[in-house]
N, C-alpha and C positions, 0 to 999 in steps of 0.2 A: 812557291812557282804554279802558276797554271796558264792551259794551252794556247789563250790566247783571251785578247783582253779587247771586249765594243767599245769606239768611242761613238754617240750618238748624236749628232747639232739635235741641243734645242731647239734651236727653230724653225721653229714646227713643227708636224707632229710625225710628217711624211718620211725623212729618219726614221725615224724609230721605229714606223711601222712595216717598216722594209725591212730593217733590220729584226727585227721580230718571227718576219717569215723564215729567215733566210736558222738567222738560231732555234726556231723550233725542231731542225733537222739538224744538230748537230749538240746533241742535248749532252752526249758517249766522251764529248768533251768538259774540262775547267777551264769558262769560260764567268770574265762577272763584265756589265754595261758601265758605261760611264756616259752621264748624261743629267741632265736638271729641265725645271718646270714638271712642264708639260706630258715630255717626251717620257720622264723616266716614272713620271706618275702611271704613262700605262705602260708597260717599260713592269715594270713591279707586281702590277693586275694581271701579271699576263704570265708574274706565278718566278719572274726572271731577278736573279740579286744585281743591283742598280743600285751608286754609288750618285746620290744627283747633288751635285758643284758645284754645274756652270751653272748662271746667271744670265743667260741673253739680250742684247739692244731688244728694242720695243720698234718695228717700225711703227710710221708716221703718217698714218694713213684718211685723208678729210673725204666729204665725198667719195667718199673711191679715189682717188688719187694720193700718190706715193710724194710725200712733204718730205724738201729737206732731206734726198742724198745724199749728198756732200758733209753732210754732219752721222749720218746714219750710219757713212763708212766708214770715221773718224773712229764716229762707239765700235764698229766691227770688227778694228785696230787694235783698240786700246781695249774690246774684248777676244782681240783670239793672243794677245799677248796675256792677258790674265788668265786663259785658258791653259797657255804655252808654262807654267808657271801649277796651273794644276795636274796636270799630264804627266807634267819632268816627274811633281810628290809620286801619282800611282806608279806610274811607271819602277822608278828609283823603288817601290816599297812590295810592286808587286811582280816583276819581271818572269812578267809573259813573257812569251814561244814566237806568239807570233805578237804582232797592230794590225787589226781591219778599226776602220773610220769608215763613220759614210758624216764624208766633207769640215768633219772637225780637224781641216787643217797643220794647229796647233801640234797633236797630238802625233803629227808621222813626221812632224819633227822634229819632237825627241825622237823618236823610236830610230832613227834614221842616225841621230846621230849620235845614238845608244847602238847603230848599229844592229839591231834586231826588224826580224822584215816586214814588211809591211803593205796594209791593203787598203788601197783606200773603193768608196763604194759612193756615185754622185752619176747625178745627168748631167752636170755642169761643166765644162771647162776655159771657160774664161768667164769675167759677170763682164755688165752695159750697165752696171748704176748712172755712170755720170758722166756729164757733157761736160761743153765749155773749162774751162782753165784749172775748173776745180780735177777734171780726171789725171794729171798728172798722176796721179797719189793711185787712182783707179788702176792705172798703166801701171807701175809698179808692182802691186801688188800681186798684178795679172801672170808677171813678166816669176812672181816668187813663187806663186802658188803656179807656176808650168814646170817651176825646176823640182817642183813638194814630189809631181805628178811622173813625173820624169824616173825619179826616181826612184817609185813606191815598185815591191816587185810584181803588183798588178794591180791595172787595175779597171775595177763591175763594170758597166755602164747597163740598167734595165733598157734595154731596149734591144731590139736588133741588127740586125747589122756584119759586119764580119770582120775578123776581130784586124786588132795589126800592133806590130812590137807589143807595148803591155795592155793591150787592153782587152778587154776580154768586155763584147754583146752578149747577155742571156740571156733578155727577150723585159719583161712587167717584173717584177718581184711585185707575189700579194700573199697575203696571206688568206692560208684556204682555211673554210668550211665543212664541217661532217651534216651539218644539216641539209633539205631540199626545202625549196623556199616558202614551196608552202609549210612545210616543221617550220619558216622564220614567222609566216604574214603568219601562227598561230598562237604563237611564240609572245609575238612583241600585236596583237591582238588587231593586223594589219586590212581592215570589213572592204573598204573605200580603194577606189585611187590612190594611194599614196603619193604625193608632194614629198618630200626629205628636201633640206635648206642644209643645208655643210657650208660650216666658214674658220675648220680648217687649228689649229694650236691657242693661234691668236688673238687678241678682238679688233683684231684690218677689217674683216670680209661684215662688221657690224650692217654697213649699210646695204649691204648687197643682203641680205636678211631682211630687211625694213623698207628693201625696196620687191619685194618680192610677193612681204607678204600685204601691199601693197597693192597689190596688184589681182588677190586673188578672189578678192567676193565680185573679183568683177568675170571669171572662168563661167564659163554657162555646165562646165562639170559638177556634178557634189562628189568632194574629193573630202580627205581628211591631212592636212597637214603639221608634217615634224619637220623639227630644226634639232638638229645638234650646232650650239655652239660655242663647246668644247671650254677647256680648261679657263678662263679670261673673259666667260663674258658671263655678267648672272644676273641680267637682266630676266626676267620673261612674257611674253609674247602676246596675252590674251586668251581671254575662260575656250575659246574653240582652236588655237592648235595649242597641236601635243610639245612639248617641253623636256627634252632630255638630255638636253645639258652635255654634260660630258659621259662619254661614253665610251667601250675600251675594243668591242667592239664594235666600230667601225662600215668594215665589209662587210654585214652580214645585214646589218641596215638594209646601207645600197644594195644587198641582191633582195633583197626582200621587200625594194620602194618600188613602186611606174616610171618614177621619172626625179632625178638629181639637179636642182641646181646649186655649184659651187660657187667656189673661187678654185683658179688654171693650176695648184698646184699636182705635181706630175704622181704621188704614190696616190692620188685621190683619183687622177684619171686615169691611168693603169688596175685600176680593184673594179671603178665604173667599166670599161670595157673588159675586164677581168669575165666580169658577170653579167656583162650582155645590159645594164642598167639602162637606156635613154638621160643623155643629159647636156646639159649646157653649165656650159665653163666659161663663166666671169673670171678676168683678170685684174687685180690691184691696175690701174691706169700709170705705168711707168715700175713697174716695178719689169724689169727685161723680160724675166725667165716662164712668170705668168704668162705676161702677156708671148712671148713665144710658146711654150706648153696650150696653151690657147689659140692660136694661131692656125695650128697644124689638127687642131681640131672644128676647124675654120668657123670659130669667134674674136669677136672685136668688145675690150668692155663699151663701146656705142651699144651693145649689144641689149643692153639691160634697159636698156627702154621699147627693147620692142620682147621685152619676156609676157606677155600678158599669151603675145602669137604661136612664143617658142614652147614657149606649155603645153599652149592649145595643139598642135605639133605633137610633140611629144608623148604626151601622151594616150593617143593614138599610131605612136613606129612600134614594129615591135622587134624584142630582145631578140641578141648576136653578141651571143655569149663569144671569151679568145680565150680559146686553149692557152695554155704558161705552164711552162714548169720552170721558170726564172729563176728562183728560187732552190727549185733543187740546183739546178747550173750552177747556181753560185755555191750554196753548203760545199757541192764536191771540189768543188776547183779550190775552197774555203780547206778545208777538209787534211788536202795535199799537202800543202803548206804549213801545217802543225808536223 
C-alpha cells in the first residue's frame, strides 16, 4: 500500500510540470506517478518514481489549425478505455489510500468504483472540440465527465477565485527555482536579449517555431534565439539558433529569457506570468482550450501574423512577476486527505 498515486495526463507536458510542483512539497509521503510519453520522462528526470504506461493520441495540426477534431475525440475515447484497464491494474496492485489525477479521468472512474478517495487537478470542466452532428458524442462525454467531477472528494483548479462545493481554487501551480535570474542567465550563457520559442510536449507547435524564426531577421535588435522544441521534435533550426530540444527546467529557461513565444498551454502561461517574462501566446486554431487561454491573455491565432510587431514591443516591456503559492496550497489540501 502507498499513500497516494498521481495519474498525470501525458497529453502535453503541463499536467506533469504542475504535478511535480505539488509533489515536491509532499515528499514525506509514499507515492508514485503513472503517466507516459514526454510527461513520464520529465517526471523521472525530476527524481520521482513513475510508470510510463500511457500512450496518448496525437493532435493533427496543419498550418497551425487543428484538423479532424471528431476523429481525435474518437481516438481519445478509445485511449480513455485503454487507460481505464491500465489504471485498474495499477490501482489493484498498489492499493493507494488516495488517487490524485491531473485530467486522467480513467483513474478517477476506477478509484470511485473501488471507493478510494479521489482528487482531480484540472483547468477545464468541459470540452468544446467538436461542432455539428459529431458534437453529440462530445456532449455525452462531457456529461460523463461532469458526473466524475461531482463524485470527486476534491477538485483543485489552478486559478484564482472563490471555492464552491468540492472545487478549490488555489491560484497558479508552478515549479519553483532556487536560483536568481542572473545566476540562470550565466548558467545558460544568455548574454544578449533572449527570445525563447517553446511548443510543449508534442509536435503540434512546429508551425509556431517556423513562423517565429522567419521574422527574427526582420527585428532591428541584436538578439539570441533559443528553441525548446520538446520531446517530439528532433529537427534542428540553423546554426545561429540555440536548439535546446527537450529540457526538464523550462520554468528556469522562461525566467532567464527576455521574451517568450509559446503555444497557449495553461501551465506555460502560469510559469511565464509567475516569473514575469513578457510573453506572446499563439493558440492552435480550433483547439478550444488553447484559444480560451490565449484570449484570456489578449491573444488570438491571427496574432501569428503580427509577431514582428509583438516581439518588438515585448522586448521593451518591463517584467511584472506574479506572486503565487498555488503549489503549496494544493499540496496542503492533498496531504490533509492522506
